[in-house]
VOMARSE-30367 format. One record per atom (N, C-alpha, C): residue number from 0; x, y, z; residue in three letters. Coordinates in Angstrom, 1 decimal. Example, Ala and Ser with C-alpha at 12.3 -4.5 7.8 and 13.67 -1.06 7.14 Angstrom:
BEGIN
(0,(13.2,-5.7,7.8),Ala),
(0,(12.3,-4.5,7.8),Ala),
(0,(13.2,-3.3,7.8),Ala),
(1,(12.8,-2.2,7.1),Ser),
(1,(13.7,-1.1,7.1),Ser),
(1,(12.9,0.0,7.9),Ser),
# end
This chain:
BEGIN
(0,(-19.4,-10.8,12.7),Met),
(0,(-19.8,-10.9,11.1),Met),
(0,(-21.0,-10.8,10.7),Met),
(1,(-21.0,-10.3,9.4),Asn),
(1,(-22.1,-10.0,8.7),Asn),
(1,(-23.2,-10.9,8.1),Asn),
(2,(-24.4,-11.2,8.8),Ala),
(2,(-25.3,-12.3,8.4),Ala),
(2,(-25.5,-12.2,7.0),Ala),
(3,(-25.4,-11.0,6.2),Ala),
(3,(-25.5,-11.4,4.6),Ala),
(3,(-24.7,-12.1,3.9),Ala),
(4,(-23.4,-12.5,4.4),Arg),
(4,(-22.3,-13.2,3.7),Arg),
(4,(-21.8,-14.5,4.4),Arg),
(5,(-22.0,-15.4,3.2),Pro),
(5,(-21.4,-16.6,4.1),Pro),
(5,(-19.9,-16.6,4.7),Pro),
(6,(-19.7,-17.5,5.9),Asp),
(6,(-18.1,-17.5,6.6),Asp),
(6,(-16.8,-17.3,5.4),Asp),
(7,(-17.2,-18.4,4.6),Gly),
(7,(-16.2,-18.3,3.7),Gly),
(7,(-15.9,-17.1,2.8),Gly),
(8,(-17.0,-16.7,2.2),Glu),
(8,(-16.6,-15.2,1.5),Glu),
(8,(-15.9,-14.1,2.4),Glu),
(9,(-16.7,-14.1,3.5),Met),
(9,(-15.9,-13.2,4.3),Met),
(9,(-14.6,-13.4,5.0),Met),
(10,(-14.2,-14.6,4.9),Arg),
(10,(-12.6,-15.1,5.0),Arg),
(10,(-12.2,-14.7,4.0),Arg),
(11,(-12.5,-14.8,2.8),Thr),
(11,(-11.5,-14.6,1.4),Thr),
(11,(-11.6,-12.8,1.5),Thr),
(12,(-12.5,-12.0,1.5),Leu),
(12,(-12.6,-10.5,1.7),Leu),
(12,(-11.7,-10.2,2.7),Leu),
(13,(-11.8,-10.9,3.7),Ala),
(13,(-10.5,-10.2,4.8),Ala),
(13,(-9.2,-10.6,4.4),Ala),
(14,(-9.0,-11.6,3.7),Ala),
(14,(-7.7,-12.2,3.5),Ala),
(14,(-7.1,-10.9,2.2),Ala),
(15,(-8.2,-10.8,1.3),Glu),
(15,(-7.9,-9.6,0.3),Glu),
(15,(-7.8,-8.4,0.7),Glu),
(16,(-8.4,-8.0,2.1),Asn),
(16,(-8.0,-6.9,2.9),Asn),
(16,(-6.8,-6.7,3.3),Asn),
(17,(-6.4,-7.7,3.9),Glu),
(17,(-5.1,-7.4,4.3),Glu),
(17,(-4.1,-7.7,3.5),Glu),
(18,(-4.3,-8.0,2.2),Arg),
(18,(-3.1,-8.2,1.2),Arg),
(18,(-3.2,-6.9,0.6),Arg),
(19,(-4.1,-6.1,0.5),Leu),
(19,(-4.5,-4.9,0.0),Leu),
(19,(-3.7,-3.8,0.7),Leu),
(20,(-4.0,-3.9,2.1),Lys),
(20,(-3.4,-3.2,3.1),Lys),
(20,(-1.8,-3.3,3.2),Lys),
(21,(-1.3,-4.5,3.4),Lys),
(21,(0.2,-4.6,3.0),Lys),
(21,(0.5,-4.2,1.8),Lys),
(22,(0.2,-4.0,0.6),Leu),
(22,(0.4,-3.6,-0.7),Leu),
(22,(1.0,-2.2,-0.3),Leu),
(23,(-0.6,-1.4,0.0),Leu),
(23,(-0.8,0.1,0.5),Leu),
(23,(0.8,0.3,1.2),Leu),
(24,(1.0,-0.3,2.1),Gly),
(24,(2.0,-0.2,3.0),Gly),
(24,(3.3,0.1,2.6),Gly),
(25,(3.6,-1.1,1.6),Glu),
(25,(4.8,-1.4,0.6),Glu),
(25,(4.9,-0.1,0.0),Glu),
(26,(4.0,0.5,-0.8),Lys),
(26,(3.9,1.4,-1.5),Lys),
(26,(4.2,3.0,-0.7),Lys),
(27,(3.8,3.3,0.4),Asp),
(27,(4.0,4.3,1.1),Asp),
(27,(5.5,4.1,1.6),Asp),
(28,(6.1,3.0,2.1),Leu),
(28,(7.5,3.0,2.3),Leu),
(28,(8.2,3.4,1.2),Leu),
(29,(8.1,2.9,-0.2),Glu),
(29,(8.7,3.1,-1.3),Glu),
(29,(8.7,4.6,-1.6),Glu),
(30,(7.7,5.3,-1.3),Ile),
(30,(7.5,6.7,-1.7),Ile),
(30,(8.4,7.2,-0.3),Ile),
(31,(8.2,7.2,0.9),Ala),
(31,(9.0,7.8,1.5),Ala),
(31,(10.7,7.5,1.5),Ala),
(32,(10.7,6.3,1.1),Ile),
(32,(12.5,6.2,0.8),Ile),
(32,(13.0,7.1,-0.6),Ile),
(33,(11.9,7.1,-1.6),Leu),
(33,(12.4,7.8,-2.6),Leu),
(33,(12.4,9.3,-1.9),Leu),
(34,(11.3,9.8,-1.5),Lys),
(34,(11.4,11.2,-1.1),Lys),
(34,(12.8,11.5,-0.4),Lys),
(35,(13.1,10.7,1.1),Asp),
(35,(14.6,10.8,1.1),Asp),
(35,(15.7,10.7,0.8),Asp),
(36,(15.6,10.2,-0.4),Leu),
(36,(16.8,9.7,-1.4),Leu),
(36,(16.9,11.4,-2.1),Leu),
(37,(15.8,12.0,-2.6),Val),
(37,(15.8,12.8,-3.3),Val),
(37,(16.0,14.1,-2.6),Val),
(38,(15.8,14.1,-1.0),Arg),
(38,(16.2,15.4,-0.1),Arg),
(38,(17.6,15.3,0.0),Arg),
(39,(18.2,14.1,0.3),Lys),
(39,(19.5,13.8,0.8),Lys),
(39,(20.5,14.1,-0.3),Lys),
(40,(19.8,13.9,-1.5),Thr),
(40,(21.2,13.9,-2.8),Thr),
(40,(20.8,15.2,-3.6),Thr),
(41,(19.7,15.8,-3.4),Gly),
(41,(19.2,17.2,-3.8),Gly),
(41,(19.1,17.4,-5.1),Gly),
(42,(18.5,16.0,-5.7),Phe),
(42,(18.2,15.6,-7.2),Phe),
(42,(16.9,16.5,-7.4),Phe),
(43,(17.1,17.0,-8.7),Asn),
(43,(15.9,17.7,-9.4),Asn),
(43,(15.5,17.5,-10.4),Asn),
(44,(14.4,16.8,-11.0),Ala),
(44,(13.8,16.0,-12.1),Ala),
(44,(14.2,17.0,-13.1),Ala),
(45,(14.2,16.8,-14.3),Pro),
(45,(14.6,17.8,-15.3),Pro),
(45,(13.3,18.5,-15.8),Pro),
(46,(12.9,19.5,-15.8),Lys),
(46,(11.5,19.8,-16.5),Lys),
(46,(10.9,19.5,-17.7),Lys),
(47,(9.6,19.0,-18.0),Arg),
(47,(9.3,19.0,-19.0),Arg),
(47,(8.8,19.9,-20.3),Arg),
# end
């Protein structure tokens, strides 16, 4: 543990870190699913 931070703050930061990692993993999964769907359906978004 880092001596510069109290234990409670380290636990809070660790919990926040885990929450953010989970959120990032979920977003990565969503992107992978959408890419697979686009590949399977051959969907091409209209040009702007």
